[in-house]
LONUTOR-776234 format. One record per atom (N, C-alpha, C, O, CB): residue number from 1; chain; x, y, z. Coordinates in Angstrom, 2 decimals, always signed. Glycine has a CB too. Layout:
residues N
+-----+--------+---------+---------+---------+
! num ! cadena !      xx !      yy !      zz !
+-----+--------+---------+---------+---------+
! NUM !      A !       X !       Y !       Z !
...
+-----+--------+---------+---------+---------+
//
This chain:
residues 39
+-----+--------+---------+---------+---------+
! num ! cadena !      xx !      yy !      zz !
+-----+--------+---------+---------+---------+
!   1 !      A !   -1.06 !  +10.22 !  -11.50 !
!   1 !      A !   -0.66 !   +9.56 !  -10.25 !
!   1 !      A !   -1.70 !   +8.52 !   -9.85 !
!   1 !      A !   -1.36 !   +7.40 !   -9.47 !
!   1 !      A !   -0.48 !  +10.59 !   -9.11 !
!   2 !      A !   -2.95 !   +8.90 !   -9.94 !
!   2 !      A !   -4.03 !   +7.97 !   -9.56 !
!   2 !      A !   -4.09 !   +6.79 !  -10.52 !
!   2 !      A !   -4.43 !   +5.67 !  -10.13 !
!   2 !      A !   -5.39 !   +8.70 !   -9.53 !
!   3 !      A !   -3.76 !   +7.07 !  -11.79 !
!   3 !      A !   -3.79 !   +5.99 !  -12.80 !
!   3 !      A !   -2.74 !   +4.94 !  -12.46 !
!   3 !      A !   -3.02 !   +3.74 !  -12.54 !
!   3 !      A !   -3.54 !   +6.56 !  -14.22 !
!   4 !      A !   -1.56 !   +5.38 !  -12.09 !
!   4 !      A !   -0.50 !   +4.44 !  -11.72 !
!   4 !      A !   -0.91 !   +3.61 !  -10.51 !
!   4 !      A !   -0.64 !   +2.41 !  -10.44 !
!   4 !      A !   +0.81 !   +5.19 !  -11.43 !
!   5 !      A !   -1.55 !   +4.26 !   -9.56 !
!   5 !      A !   -1.99 !   +3.56 !   -8.35 !
!   5 !      A !   -3.06 !   +2.52 !   -8.70 !
!   5 !      A !   -3.05 !   +1.41 !   -8.17 !
!   5 !      A !   -2.54 !   +4.56 !   -7.31 !
!   6 !      A !   -3.96 !   +2.89 !   -9.59 !
!   6 !      A !   -5.02 !   +1.96 !  -10.01 !
!   6 !      A !   -4.44 !   +0.76 !  -10.74 !
!   6 !      A !   -4.85 !   -0.37 !  -10.50 !
!   6 !      A !   -6.04 !   +2.68 !  -10.91 !
!   7 !      A !   -3.49 !   +1.02 !  -11.64 !
!   7 !      A !   -2.86 !   -0.06 !  -12.39 !
!   7 !      A !   -2.10 !   -0.99 !  -11.45 !
!   7 !      A !   -2.16 !   -2.21 !  -11.60 !
!   7 !      A !   -1.90 !   +0.50 !  -13.45 !
!   8 !      A !   -1.40 !   -0.41 !  -10.48 !
!   8 !      A !   -0.65 !   -1.22 !   -9.52 !
!   8 !      A !   -1.60 !   -2.06 !   -8.68 !
!   8 !      A !   -1.32 !   -3.23 !   -8.40 !
!   8 !      A !   +0.21 !   -0.32 !   -8.62 !
!   9 !      A !   -2.72 !   -1.48 !   -8.27 !
!   9 !      A !   -3.69 !   -2.21 !   -7.46 !
!   9 !      A !   -4.37 !   -3.29 !   -8.28 !
!   9 !      A !   -4.68 !   -4.36 !   -7.77 !
!   9 !      A !   -4.74 !   -1.25 !   -6.87 !
!  10 !      A !   -4.62 !   -2.99 !   -9.56 !
!  10 !      A !   -5.22 !   -3.98 !  -10.45 !
!  10 !      A !   -4.30 !   -5.18 !  -10.62 !
!  10 !      A !   -4.74 !   -6.32 !  -10.61 !
!  10 !      A !   -5.55 !   -3.36 !  -11.82 !
!  11 !      A !   -3.01 !   -4.90 !  -10.77 !
!  11 !      A !   -2.04 !   -5.98 !  -10.91 !
!  11 !      A !   -1.95 !   -6.80 !   -9.62 !
!  11 !      A !   -1.85 !   -8.02 !   -9.66 !
!  11 !      A !   -0.65 !   -5.41 !  -11.27 !
!  12 !      A !   -2.00 !   -6.12 !   -8.49 !
!  12 !      A !   -1.96 !   -6.81 !   -7.21 !
!  12 !      A !   -3.19 !   -7.68 !   -7.02 !
!  12 !      A !   -3.09 !   -8.82 !   -6.56 !
!  12 !      A !   -1.84 !   -5.80 !   -6.06 !
!  13 !      A !   -4.36 !   -7.14 !   -7.37 !
!  13 !      A !   -5.61 !   -7.89 !   -7.25 !
!  13 !      A !   -5.59 !   -9.10 !   -8.17 !
!  13 !      A !   -6.02 !  -10.19 !   -7.78 !
!  13 !      A !   -6.82 !   -7.00 !   -7.57 !
!  14 !      A !   -5.10 !   -8.91 !   -9.39 !
!  14 !      A !   -5.03 !  -10.01 !  -10.35 !
!  14 !      A !   -4.07 !  -11.09 !   -9.85 !
!  14 !      A !   -4.26 !  -12.28 !  -10.12 !
!  14 !      A !   -4.58 !   -9.50 !  -11.74 !
!  15 !      A !   -3.04 !  -10.68 !   -9.12 !
!  15 !      A !   -2.06 !  -11.63 !   -8.60 !
!  15 !      A !   -2.59 !  -12.39 !   -7.40 !
!  15 !      A !   -2.25 !  -13.56 !   -7.19 !
!  15 !      A !   -0.79 !  -10.91 !   -8.22 !
!  16 !      A !   -3.43 !  -11.74 !   -6.60 !
!  16 !      A !   -3.94 !  -12.37 !   -5.39 !
!  16 !      A !   -5.23 !  -13.14 !   -5.62 !
!  16 !      A !   -5.59 !  -14.02 !   -4.84 !
!  16 !      A !   -4.16 !  -11.34 !   -4.32 !
!  17 !      A !   -5.94 !  -12.81 !   -6.71 !
!  17 !      A !   -7.25 !  -13.40 !   -6.97 !
!  17 !      A !   -7.24 !  -14.94 !   -7.01 !
!  17 !      A !   -8.09 !  -15.57 !   -6.38 !
!  17 !      A !   -7.79 !  -12.86 !   -8.28 !
!  18 !      A !   -6.31 !  -15.56 !   -7.73 !
!  18 !      A !   -6.32 !  -17.03 !   -7.81 !
!  18 !      A !   -6.15 !  -17.71 !   -6.45 !
!  18 !      A !   -6.65 !  -18.81 !   -6.24 !
!  18 !      A !   -5.22 !  -17.51 !   -8.75 !
!  19 !      A !   -5.46 !  -17.06 !   -5.53 !
!  19 !      A !   -5.22 !  -17.66 !   -4.22 !
!  19 !      A !   -6.50 !  -17.73 !   -3.39 !
!  19 !      A !   -6.65 !  -18.60 !   -2.53 !
!  19 !      A !   -4.15 !  -16.85 !   -3.46 !
!  20 !      A !   -7.42 !  -16.81 !   -3.67 !
!  20 !      A !   -8.66 !  -16.77 !   -2.90 !
!  20 !      A !   -9.82 !  -17.40 !   -3.67 !
!  20 !      A !  -10.97 !  -17.33 !   -3.25 !
!  20 !      A !   -9.00 !  -15.34 !   -2.53 !
!  21 !      A !   -9.50 !  -18.02 !   -4.81 !
!  21 !      A !  -10.52 !  -18.73 !   -5.57 !
!  21 !      A !  -11.43 !  -17.82 !   -6.37 !
!  21 !      A !  -12.58 !  -18.17 !   -6.63 !
!  21 !      A !  -11.34 !  -19.56 !   -4.64 !
!  22 !      A !  -10.94 !  -16.65 !   -6.76 !
!  22 !      A !  -11.76 !  -15.74 !   -7.57 !
!  22 !      A !  -11.19 !  -15.68 !   -8.98 !
!  22 !      A !  -10.10 !  -16.19 !   -9.23 !
!  22 !      A !  -11.80 !  -14.32 !   -6.94 !
!  23 !      A !  -11.92 !  -15.07 !   -9.89 !
!  23 !      A !  -11.44 !  -14.94 !  -11.27 !
!  23 !      A !  -10.26 !  -13.98 !  -11.32 !
!  23 !      A !  -10.35 !  -12.84 !  -10.85 !
!  23 !      A !  -12.58 !  -14.45 !  -12.20 !
!  24 !      A !   -9.15 !  -14.44 !  -11.89 !
!  24 !      A !   -7.99 !  -13.58 !  -11.99 !
!  24 !      A !   -8.08 !  -12.68 !  -13.22 !
!  24 !      A !   -7.33 !  -11.71 !  -13.35 !
!  24 !      A !   -6.70 !  -14.42 !  -12.04 !
!  25 !      A !   -9.01 !  -13.01 !  -14.13 !
!  25 !      A !   -9.15 !  -12.20 !  -15.35 !
!  25 !      A !  -10.04 !  -11.00 !  -15.09 !
!  25 !      A !  -11.16 !  -11.15 !  -14.60 !
!  25 !      A !   -9.72 !  -13.06 !  -16.51 !
!  26 !      A !   -9.54 !   -9.78 !  -15.41 !
!  26 !      A !  -10.31 !   -8.56 !  -15.14 !
!  26 !      A !  -11.37 !   -8.27 !  -16.19 !
!  26 !      A !  -11.87 !   -7.14 !  -16.27 !
!  26 !      A !   -9.37 !   -7.39 !  -15.06 !
!  27 !      A !  -11.74 !   -9.28 !  -17.00 !
!  27 !      A !  -12.70 !   -9.03 !  -18.08 !
!  27 !      A !  -14.13 !   -8.95 !  -17.56 !
!  27 !      A !  -15.03 !   -8.55 !  -18.30 !
!  27 !      A !  -12.59 !  -10.11 !  -19.15 !
!  28 !      A !  -14.36 !   -9.33 !  -16.30 !
!  28 !      A !  -15.72 !   -9.30 !  -15.76 !
!  28 !      A !  -16.15 !   -7.86 !  -15.44 !
!  28 !      A !  -17.34 !   -7.60 !  -15.28 !
!  28 !      A !  -15.80 !  -10.17 !  -14.50 !
!  29 !      A !  -15.19 !   -6.95 !  -15.35 !
!  29 !      A !  -15.52 !   -5.54 !  -15.11 !
!  29 !      A !  -14.37 !   -4.67 !  -15.61 !
!  29 !      A !  -13.21 !   -5.09 !  -15.58 !
!  29 !      A !  -15.78 !   -5.29 !  -13.59 !
!  30 !      A !  -14.68 !   -3.46 !  -16.08 !
!  30 !      A !  -13.63 !   -2.57 !  -16.58 !
!  30 !      A !  -12.61 !   -2.21 !  -15.51 !
!  30 !      A !  -11.43 !   -2.05 !  -15.79 !
!  30 !      A !  -14.26 !   -1.30 !  -17.14 !
!  31 !      A !  -13.10 !   -2.08 !  -14.26 !
!  31 !      A !  -12.20 !   -1.81 !  -13.15 !
!  31 !      A !  -12.36 !   -2.89 !  -12.09 !
!  31 !      A !  -13.44 !   -3.03 !  -11.51 !
!  31 !      A !  -12.47 !   -0.42 !  -12.55 !
!  32 !      A !  -11.31 !   -3.67 !  -11.83 !
!  32 !      A !  -11.39 !   -4.74 !  -10.84 !
!  32 !      A !  -11.64 !   -4.19 !   -9.43 !
!  32 !      A !  -11.31 !   -3.04 !   -9.13 !
!  32 !      A !  -10.10 !   -5.57 !  -10.85 !
!  33 !      A !  -12.22 !   -5.02 !   -8.59 !
!  33 !      A !  -12.50 !   -4.60 !   -7.23 !
!  33 !      A !  -11.21 !   -4.33 !   -6.46 !
!  33 !      A !  -10.16 !   -4.88 !   -6.79 !
!  33 !      A !  -13.34 !   -5.66 !   -6.50 !
!  34 !      A !  -11.29 !   -3.48 !   -5.45 !
!  34 !      A !  -10.10 !   -3.15 !   -4.67 !
!  34 !      A !   -9.62 !   -4.36 !   -3.88 !
!  34 !      A !   -8.42 !   -4.60 !   -3.78 !
!  34 !      A !  -10.38 !   -1.98 !   -3.72 !
!  35 !      A !  -10.56 !   -5.13 !   -3.33 !
!  35 !      A !  -10.18 !   -6.31 !   -2.57 !
!  35 !      A !  -10.77 !   -7.56 !   -3.22 !
!  35 !      A !  -11.89 !   -7.52 !   -3.73 !
!  35 !      A !  -10.65 !   -6.19 !   -1.10 !
!  36 !      A !  -10.03 !   -8.67 !   -3.22 !
!  36 !      A !  -10.54 !   -9.91 !   -3.82 !
!  36 !      A !  -11.87 !  -10.33 !   -3.19 !
!  36 !      A !  -12.08 !  -10.14 !   -1.99 !
!  36 !      A !   -9.52 !  -11.03 !   -3.66 !
!  37 !      A !  -12.76 !  -10.90 !   -4.01 !
!  37 !      A !  -14.08 !  -11.29 !   -3.52 !
!  37 !      A !  -14.02 !  -12.48 !   -2.58 !
!  37 !      A !  -14.96 !  -12.74 !   -1.82 !
!  37 !      A !  -14.99 !  -11.61 !   -4.69 !
!  38 !      A !  -12.90 !  -13.23 !   -2.63 !
!  38 !      A !  -12.80 !  -14.44 !   -1.82 !
!  38 !      A !  -12.66 !  -14.15 !   -0.33 !
!  38 !      A !  -12.97 !  -15.01 !   +0.50 !
!  38 !      A !  -11.63 !  -15.27 !   -2.29 !
!  39 !      A !  -12.19 !  -12.95 !   +0.00 !
!  39 !      A !  -11.99 !  -12.62 !   +1.42 !
!  39 !      A !  -13.33 !  -12.37 !   +2.10 !
!  39 !      A !  -13.37 !  -12.08 !   +3.30 !
!  39 !      A !  -11.08 !  -11.38 !   +1.56 !
+-----+--------+---------+---------+---------+
//
């Protein structure tokens, strides 16, 4: 259950990242941050 939530949040973060001027590629860390760094 937690894995699905993490994957969904990762996809959401990857989708929102370009809008806030952050890297949309999750290669900078194994687990992307919960909130985009641009905020």
